[in-house]
C-alpha positions as CSV (number, residue, x, y, z in Angstrom):
1,M,-16.9,-7.0,18.7
2,E,-19.2,-4.7,16.8
3,T,-17.1,-2.5,14.5
4,Y,-16.3,-2.0,10.8
5,H,-13.2,-3.2,9.0
6,I,-11.4,-2.6,5.8
7,G,-9.2,-5.2,4.1
8,A,-7.3,-6.4,1.1
9,K,-7.5,-9.9,-0.4
10,Y,-5.6,-12.0,-2.9
11,Q,-7.1,-15.1,-4.4
12,Y,-5.4,-17.8,-6.3
13,G,-7.3,-20.4,-8.3
14,I,-5.9,-23.9,-7.8
15,T,-8.6,-25.4,-10.1
16,D,-11.8,-23.9,-11.6
17,A,-13.7,-24.8,-8.4
18,L,-11.0,-24.5,-5.7
19,R,-9.1,-21.4,-4.7
20,I,-7.2,-20.1,-1.7
21,E,-7.3,-16.6,-0.4
22,G,-5.0,-14.5,1.8
23,A,-6.4,-11.5,3.5
24,F,-5.4,-8.6,5.8
25,N,-8.1,-6.8,7.7
26,Y,-7.9,-3.7,9.9
27,W,-10.7,-3.3,12.4
28,F,-11.7,0.3,13.2
29,E,-11.8,1.6,16.7
30,D,-14.0,0.0,19.3
31,K,-13.3,2.0,22.4
32,E,-14.6,-0.7,24.8
33,K,-12.8,-3.7,23.5
34,C,-10.2,-2.9,20.9
35,P,-8.7,0.6,20.2
36,S,-7.3,-1.0,17.0
37,C,-7.1,-4.6,15.9
38,W,-5.9,-6.5,12.8
39,D,-6.0,-10.0,11.4
40,I,-4.4,-12.1,8.7
41,D,-6.5,-14.9,7.2
42,V,-5.8,-17.8,4.9
43,T,-8.9,-19.6,3.7
44,A,-10.0,-22.1,1.1
45,H,-13.1,-21.6,-1.1
46,Y,-14.9,-24.3,-3.1
47,L,-17.0,-22.7,-5.8
48,F,-20.4,-23.9,-6.9
49,S,-21.8,-22.3,-10.0
50,V,-25.5,-22.0,-9.3
51,A,-26.5,-19.6,-12.2
52,E,-24.9,-17.8,-15.0
53,N,-22.3,-15.4,-13.4
54,L,-23.2,-16.5,-9.8
55,N,-21.0,-18.7,-7.6
56,L,-21.7,-19.7,-4.0
57,Y,-18.9,-21.1,-1.8
58,P,-18.3,-22.5,1.6
59,L,-15.0,-21.4,3.2
60,A,-12.7,-22.6,5.9
61,G,-9.3,-21.5,7.1
62,V,-7.0,-20.2,9.7
63,M,-6.3,-16.7,11.0
64,Y,-4.0,-14.7,13.3
65,F,-5.8,-11.9,15.3
66,K,-3.9,-9.2,17.1
67,P,-5.3,-6.4,19.3
68,D,-2.8,-3.6,18.8
69,W,-1.8,-3.2,22.5
70,S,1.8,-3.6,23.6
71,D,0.8,-5.9,26.5
72,V,-1.6,-8.2,24.7
73,D,-0.5,-11.1,22.5
74,G,-2.3,-12.2,19.4
75,S,-4.1,-15.5,18.9
76,M,-4.5,-18.1,16.1
77,G,-8.0,-19.0,15.2
78,L,-10.3,-20.6,12.7
79,N,-12.6,-19.2,10.1
80,I,-15.7,-20.9,8.8
81,G,-18.4,-19.4,6.6
82,A,-19.9,-18.9,3.2
83,G,-19.9,-16.4,0.4
84,A,-21.5,-15.4,-2.9
85,E,-19.7,-13.9,-6.0
86,Y,-21.5,-12.3,-8.9
87,S,-19.6,-11.5,-12.1
88,V,-20.7,-8.2,-13.5
89,A,-18.1,-8.2,-16.3
90,E,-15.5,-10.6,-17.6
91,N,-13.0,-9.6,-15.0
92,I,-15.0,-7.7,-12.4
93,A,-17.2,-9.3,-9.6
94,I,-19.0,-8.2,-6.5
95,N,-19.1,-10.4,-3.4
96,L,-20.8,-10.9,-0.1
97,E,-19.3,-13.1,2.6
98,A,-20.1,-14.1,6.1
99,K,-17.7,-16.0,8.4
100,Y,-17.4,-16.9,12.0
101,Q,-14.0,-16.3,13.5
102,K,-13.1,-18.4,16.6
103,L,-9.9,-17.6,18.5
104,F,-7.9,-20.3,20.4
105,D,-6.8,-18.0,23.2
106,K,-9.3,-18.1,26.0
107,D,-8.2,-14.6,27.2
108,L,-9.5,-13.3,23.8
109,D,-12.9,-15.1,23.8
110,D,-14.6,-11.6,23.7
111,F,-13.2,-11.2,20.2
112,D,-14.8,-14.3,18.6
113,Q,-17.2,-12.8,16.0
114,T,-19.2,-13.1,12.9
115,A,-17.7,-10.9,10.1
116,I,-19.8,-9.8,7.2
117,S,-17.9,-8.4,4.2
118,I,-19.1,-6.8,1.0
119,G,-16.5,-6.2,-1.8
120,A,-15.5,-5.9,-5.4
121,T,-12.9,-8.1,-7.2
122,Y,-10.8,-7.4,-10.2
123,K,-9.5,-10.5,-12.0
124,F,-6.2,-10.2,-13.7
């Protein structure tokens, strides 16, 4: 699926190096495959500090993906990928993330995808 998405995430630090993240993403219209789709993800990140203010992390988790059609069920799936986070201030960071999303439902194999995200984080 080649389209753009917008989302919101919440991260909770379990330790300095380990955090979990919940996310909701809405995928913009792709007329051929998905007039509108959404997913909910829960992933774990393990942070490696590689330079001052820069963390790299692998990620893995589960997801639920739903094409927004009344006759199509959603599917559970897996996320696996990596990301980078750069702190520009004490409580503000920018991030880049790539993850592969694999759905369990064979009827939705066309929706397996690599998702690339760019974002900003505010730390409370």
